[in-house]
C-alpha positions as CSV (number, residue, x, y, z in Angstrom):
1,X,-5.2,-143.6,-62.9
2,X,-6.5,-146.1,-65.4
3,X,-3.1,-147.8,-66.1
4,X,-1.7,-150.6,-64.0
5,X,1.0,-149.2,-61.8
6,X,3.6,-152.0,-62.1
7,X,3.4,-152.7,-65.9
8,X,2.6,-149.5,-67.6
9,X,4.8,-146.9,-69.2
10,X,5.5,-144.9,-66.0
11,X,9.0,-146.3,-66.1
12,X,11.0,-143.7,-68.0
13,X,8.5,-140.9,-67.4
14,X,9.0,-138.1,-64.8
15,X,6.1,-138.3,-62.4
16,X,2.4,-138.9,-61.9
17,X,-0.1,-136.0,-62.1
18,X,-1.4,-134.9,-58.7
19,X,-4.9,-136.3,-59.5
20,X,-3.4,-139.8,-59.4
21,X,-2.2,-139.5,-55.8
22,X,-5.3,-141.2,-54.4
23,X,-4.6,-144.4,-56.3
24,X,-1.0,-144.3,-55.3
25,X,-1.9,-144.0,-51.6
26,X,-4.3,-146.9,-52.0
27,X,-1.5,-149.3,-53.0
28,X,-0.8,-151.8,-50.2
29,X,1.2,-154.8,-51.5
30,X,4.8,-155.1,-50.7
31,X,5.6,-155.2,-54.4
32,X,3.7,-152.0,-55.2
33,X,5.2,-150.1,-52.3
34,X,8.7,-151.2,-53.3
35,X,8.2,-149.8,-56.8
36,X,6.8,-146.6,-55.4
37,X,9.9,-146.2,-53.2
38,X,12.3,-147.0,-56.1
39,X,10.7,-144.5,-58.4
40,X,10.5,-141.8,-55.8
41,X,14.3,-142.2,-55.2
42,X,14.9,-142.0,-59.0
43,X,12.8,-138.9,-59.3
44,X,14.4,-137.2,-56.3
45,X,17.9,-137.8,-57.7
46,X,16.9,-136.6,-61.1
47,X,15.4,-133.3,-59.8
48,X,17.6,-132.6,-56.8
49,X,20.7,-134.6,-57.2
50,X,22.1,-136.5,-54.2
51,X,22.2,-133.6,-51.8
52,X,20.4,-133.4,-48.4
53,X,20.0,-129.9,-47.0
54,X,20.5,-129.6,-43.3
55,X,18.9,-126.9,-41.2
56,X,18.1,-126.2,-37.5
57,X,15.1,-124.7,-35.7
58,X,15.8,-121.8,-33.3
59,X,13.1,-121.4,-30.8
60,X,12.9,-117.9,-29.3
61,X,9.8,-118.1,-27.1
62,X,7.3,-120.6,-25.7
63,X,4.7,-118.1,-24.6
64,X,1.5,-118.8,-26.4
65,X,-2.1,-117.5,-26.3
66,X,-3.6,-120.5,-28.0
67,X,-5.2,-123.5,-26.4
68,X,-4.3,-126.3,-28.8
69,X,-4.9,-129.8,-27.4
70,X,-1.8,-131.4,-29.0
71,X,0.8,-128.7,-28.4
72,X,3.4,-128.6,-25.6
73,X,3.1,-124.8,-25.6
74,X,-0.7,-125.0,-24.9
75,X,-1.7,-121.9,-23.0
76,X,-3.6,-124.0,-20.5
77,X,-0.4,-125.8,-19.4
78,X,1.4,-124.6,-16.3
79,X,5.0,-124.7,-17.5
80,X,8.0,-122.4,-17.3
81,X,7.8,-119.8,-20.0
82,X,10.5,-117.6,-21.4
83,X,11.3,-115.2,-24.3
84,X,15.0,-115.1,-25.2
85,X,16.9,-111.8,-25.0
86,X,19.2,-110.8,-27.8
87,X,22.1,-111.9,-25.7
88,X,20.6,-115.3,-25.1
89,X,19.7,-115.7,-28.7
90,X,23.2,-114.9,-29.7
91,X,24.6,-117.7,-27.6
92,X,22.2,-120.1,-29.3
93,X,23.3,-118.7,-32.7
94,X,27.0,-119.3,-31.8
95,X,26.2,-122.9,-30.9
96,X,24.4,-123.6,-34.2
97,X,27.1,-121.8,-36.2
98,X,29.8,-123.9,-34.6
99,X,27.9,-127.0,-35.7
100,X,28.1,-125.8,-39.3
101,X,24.5,-124.5,-39.9
102,X,24.1,-121.9,-42.6
103,X,20.3,-121.6,-42.4
104,X,17.9,-121.3,-39.5
105,X,14.2,-121.6,-38.9
106,X,12.9,-119.1,-36.3
107,X,10.1,-120.7,-34.2
108,X,8.0,-119.4,-31.3
109,X,4.6,-119.7,-29.7
110,X,1.9,-117.4,-30.8
111,X,1.8,-114.5,-28.3
112,X,1.5,-111.0,-29.9
113,X,2.2,-109.3,-26.6
114,X,5.3,-111.0,-25.2
115,X,6.8,-112.0,-28.6
116,X,5.0,-110.5,-31.5
117,X,5.7,-109.2,-35.0
118,X,8.2,-106.5,-33.9
119,X,10.1,-108.9,-31.7
120,X,10.8,-111.3,-34.5
121,X,11.4,-108.5,-37.1
122,X,14.1,-107.1,-34.8
123,X,15.6,-110.6,-34.4
124,X,16.2,-111.2,-38.1
125,X,18.9,-108.6,-38.9
126,X,21.4,-109.9,-36.3
127,X,20.9,-113.4,-37.4
128,X,21.9,-112.5,-41.0
129,X,25.4,-111.7,-39.7
130,X,25.8,-115.5,-39.2
131,X,23.3,-117.3,-41.3
132,X,22.8,-117.1,-45.1
133,X,19.1,-117.9,-44.8
134,X,16.5,-117.1,-42.1
135,X,13.0,-118.5,-42.4
136,X,10.0,-118.2,-40.0
137,X,7.6,-120.6,-38.4
138,X,5.5,-118.2,-36.4
139,X,1.9,-117.0,-36.0
140,X,0.1,-116.1,-39.2
141,X,0.6,-112.4,-40.2
142,X,-1.0,-110.0,-42.6
143,X,0.5,-109.2,-46.1
144,X,1.9,-105.9,-44.9
145,X,3.5,-107.6,-41.8
146,X,5.1,-110.3,-44.1
147,X,6.4,-107.5,-46.3
148,X,8.2,-106.0,-43.3
149,X,9.6,-109.3,-42.3
150,X,10.8,-109.9,-45.9
151,X,12.4,-106.4,-46.0
152,X,14.2,-107.3,-42.7
153,X,15.8,-110.3,-44.5
154,X,13.5,-113.3,-43.9
155,X,13.4,-115.4,-47.0
156,X,11.0,-118.2,-46.0
157,X,7.7,-118.9,-44.2
158,X,6.5,-122.2,-42.9
159,X,2.9,-122.7,-41.8
160,X,1.2,-126.0,-41.0
161,X,-2.6,-126.1,-41.3
162,X,-2.4,-128.9,-38.7
163,X,-5.5,-130.5,-40.1
164,X,-7.5,-129.7,-43.2
165,X,-10.7,-131.2,-41.6
166,X,-12.5,-128.0,-40.5
167,X,-14.7,-129.8,-38.0
168,X,-11.8,-131.6,-36.3
169,X,-9.7,-128.3,-36.5
170,X,-12.4,-126.7,-34.3
171,X,-12.2,-129.6,-31.8
172,X,-8.4,-129.3,-31.4
173,X,-8.1,-125.5,-31.3
174,X,-10.2,-124.5,-28.2
175,X,-9.3,-120.8,-28.0
176,X,-6.9,-118.1,-29.2
177,X,-6.3,-116.6,-32.6
178,X,-5.3,-120.0,-34.1
179,X,-9.0,-121.0,-33.8
180,X,-9.6,-119.1,-37.0
181,X,-9.4,-121.9,-39.6
182,X,-9.7,-119.6,-42.6
183,X,-7.1,-117.1,-41.5
184,X,-4.6,-119.9,-41.1
185,X,-5.5,-121.6,-44.4
186,X,-4.9,-118.4,-46.3
187,X,-1.5,-117.7,-44.7
188,X,0.6,-119.2,-47.5
189,X,-1.1,-116.9,-50.0
190,X,-0.5,-113.8,-47.9
191,X,3.2,-114.7,-47.6
192,X,3.4,-115.3,-51.4
193,X,1.7,-111.9,-52.1
194,X,4.2,-110.2,-49.8
195,X,7.0,-111.5,-51.9
196,X,8.4,-114.2,-49.7
197,X,10.3,-116.5,-52.1
198,X,10.0,-119.8,-50.1
199,X,6.8,-121.0,-48.5
200,X,6.4,-124.4,-46.8
201,X,3.0,-125.9,-45.9
202,X,2.0,-129.2,-44.3
203,X,-0.3,-131.2,-42.1
204,X,0.3,-132.6,-38.7
205,X,-0.4,-136.3,-39.2
206,X,-2.4,-138.0,-36.5
207,X,-5.2,-135.4,-36.1
208,X,-7.4,-136.7,-38.9
209,X,-7.6,-139.8,-41.2
210,X,-4.3,-139.7,-43.0
211,X,-5.6,-140.3,-46.6
212,X,-8.1,-137.5,-46.2
213,X,-5.4,-135.2,-44.9
214,X,-2.8,-135.9,-47.5
215,X,-5.2,-135.5,-50.4
216,X,-6.3,-132.1,-48.9
217,X,-2.6,-131.1,-48.5
218,X,-1.9,-132.1,-52.1
219,X,-4.9,-130.1,-53.4
220,X,-3.8,-127.1,-51.5
221,X,-0.2,-127.4,-52.7
222,X,-1.3,-127.9,-56.3
223,X,-3.5,-124.8,-56.1
224,X,-0.6,-122.7,-54.7
225,X,1.9,-123.9,-57.3
226,X,-0.4,-123.0,-60.1
227,X,-1.5,-119.6,-58.8
228,X,1.9,-118.4,-57.3
229,X,4.3,-119.9,-59.8
230,X,7.2,-117.6,-58.8
231,X,7.2,-119.0,-55.3
232,X,9.2,-122.0,-54.3
233,X,6.7,-124.1,-52.3
234,X,7.9,-127.0,-50.0
235,X,5.9,-129.6,-48.0
236,X,6.2,-131.5,-44.7
237,X,4.0,-133.9,-42.9
238,X,5.3,-134.2,-39.3
239,X,3.8,-137.1,-37.5
240,X,2.6,-137.1,-33.9
241,X,4.4,-140.1,-32.3
242,X,4.5,-139.5,-28.6
243,X,1.6,-140.2,-26.2
244,X,1.0,-138.2,-23.0
245,X,-1.6,-137.8,-20.4
246,X,-2.5,-134.5,-22.1
247,X,-3.2,-135.9,-25.7
248,X,-3.8,-139.3,-27.2
249,X,-3.2,-139.5,-30.9
250,X,-6.7,-140.0,-32.4
251,X,-5.6,-141.2,-35.9
252,X,-2.2,-142.9,-35.6
253,X,-0.2,-143.3,-38.8
254,X,1.9,-146.4,-39.2
255,X,5.5,-146.4,-40.4
256,X,4.5,-148.3,-43.5
257,X,1.8,-145.7,-44.4
258,X,4.2,-142.8,-43.6
259,X,6.8,-144.1,-45.9
260,X,4.2,-144.6,-48.7
261,X,2.9,-141.0,-48.1
262,X,6.3,-139.5,-48.5
263,X,7.2,-141.4,-51.6
264,X,3.8,-140.9,-53.3
265,X,4.0,-137.2,-52.7
266,X,7.4,-137.2,-54.3
267,X,6.1,-138.9,-57.4
268,X,3.2,-136.4,-57.8
269,X,5.2,-133.3,-56.9
270,X,8.7,-134.0,-58.4
271,X,10.1,-130.5,-58.0
272,X,8.8,-129.8,-54.5
273,X,11.2,-129.9,-51.6
274,X,10.2,-132.3,-48.9
275,X,11.2,-131.6,-45.3
276,X,11.7,-134.4,-42.7
277,X,11.4,-133.6,-38.9
278,X,13.4,-135.0,-36.0
279,X,10.1,-136.2,-34.7
280,X,10.9,-139.3,-36.6
281,X,13.3,-141.9,-35.3
282,X,16.9,-142.3,-36.6
283,X,16.0,-145.5,-38.3
284,X,13.1,-144.0,-40.1
285,X,15.0,-140.9,-41.1
286,X,18.0,-143.0,-42.4
287,X,15.7,-145.2,-44.4
288,X,13.9,-142.3,-46.0
289,X,17.0,-140.5,-47.2
290,X,16.9,-142.1,-50.6
291,X,13.2,-141.9,-51.2
292,X,12.2,-138.4,-51.7
293,X,13.5,-136.2,-48.8
294,X,15.4,-133.1,-49.7
295,X,15.7,-131.2,-46.4
296,X,16.2,-132.5,-42.8
297,X,16.4,-130.8,-39.5
298,X,19.3,-132.0,-37.4
299,X,20.2,-131.9,-33.7
300,X,17.0,-130.0,-33.1
301,X,15.9,-128.5,-29.8
302,X,12.3,-127.5,-29.6
303,X,12.4,-125.2,-26.5
304,X,13.8,-121.7,-26.3
305,X,17.4,-121.8,-25.1
306,X,17.4,-125.5,-25.7
307,X,20.8,-125.8,-27.4
308,X,22.8,-124.5,-24.4
309,X,20.4,-125.4,-21.6
310,X,18.5,-128.5,-22.7
311,X,15.6,-129.4,-20.4
312,X,15.4,-126.0,-18.7
313,X,12.1,-125.1,-20.5
314,X,9.4,-127.4,-21.8
315,X,9.6,-128.5,-25.4
316,X,6.9,-127.9,-28.0
317,X,7.2,-131.6,-28.9
318,X,9.5,-134.5,-28.3
319,X,12.5,-135.1,-30.5
320,X,13.1,-138.7,-31.4
321,X,16.3,-138.3,-33.4
322,X,18.7,-136.8,-30.9
323,X,21.9,-137.5,-32.8
324,X,24.5,-134.8,-33.3
325,X,24.7,-133.2,-36.7
326,X,28.2,-134.7,-37.3
327,X,26.7,-138.2,-36.9
328,X,23.8,-137.4,-39.2
329,X,26.2,-136.2,-41.8
330,X,28.2,-139.4,-41.6
331,X,25.0,-141.4,-42.1
332,X,24.0,-139.3,-45.1
333,X,27.5,-139.9,-46.7
334,X,27.3,-143.6,-46.0
335,X,24.1,-143.7,-48.0
336,X,25.9,-142.3,-51.0
337,X,24.4,-138.8,-50.6
338,X,25.9,-135.4,-49.8
339,X,25.0,-133.4,-46.7
340,X,25.0,-129.7,-47.4
341,X,24.4,-126.6,-45.3
342,X,24.1,-124.2,-48.3
343,X,23.4,-124.6,-52.0
344,X,22.1,-121.2,-52.9
345,X,23.0,-117.6,-53.3
346,X,20.5,-115.1,-51.9
347,X,19.3,-112.6,-54.4
348,X,18.2,-109.1,-54.1
349,X,16.0,-108.2,-51.1
350,X,13.9,-105.2,-52.1
351,X,13.1,-102.2,-49.9
352,X,9.7,-102.0,-48.3
353,X,8.6,-99.3,-50.7
354,X,9.2,-101.5,-53.7
355,X,7.3,-104.6,-52.4
356,X,3.9,-105.3,-54.0
357,X,0.8,-106.6,-52.3
């Protein structure tokens, strides 16, 4: 980026090209960061209006066959494990519906024997009686398996590469199917080829130097947008905040850098939804409302059965923003924005025989 950030003709334009992201991330003065935030908010309002979409994760299982050093579901941990029955799932669904949610993100540990592809495929149809949108954050599947999940009614897939640094990836993923870096990296493409209309990618900040990670994420996103232009891609960069005896964060990301990351990504990808996790504190989430975020999880529980029986089973990660959804909605409104649970109409879901891939 040859032009000076503060004085050049960016004002009045729409966004920076992705190749300028590195220079945006290098800005460090209070003045520069203030301008980045201001422009990110302007671009967000221009492209998405003032709405903030709210959704909730629904964990169905914490069984996992992977040994990942940073994860609460780590297979080496001696913790209570469970897979929700349809009856238990329905109780969780009723709770989320009563809170107003219209979309849900199904989440579970990666265990193909106790809760595999068929388990989640069978879980989708009953959920569509309550929710307008069901998306998935599960183990990576093949194209044909994603086609079956799409035919069952799932309209979104979320998969985090965790870290794009292949050497560090091997250090953190000791055993299990998740150890296959390439299989995970190509998951968004398999989902896109299967016809999934919404695909979200991201990196788990704290596992590698953050500038390296964000530049790799941006490169991956830019590639996917260009190649699979019919798919609506979203991004997230959850940040590891908690420290435990099991895992010390090797590359901590400061609040200041996290804010700059989010706003800079908004400027380089103006039409891309950005999701913000309840890993972040209420103060951080409230301050970021105006600066690029489009989707927020709310009142999240990260353990199966956690909405009705919190604390009965170990969480995948600690939630910092524990506010009720009604309180989060009031905060959004007080910021001059509009909390929404649904702003779409689901289109035609083709039968399996008509899916390509």
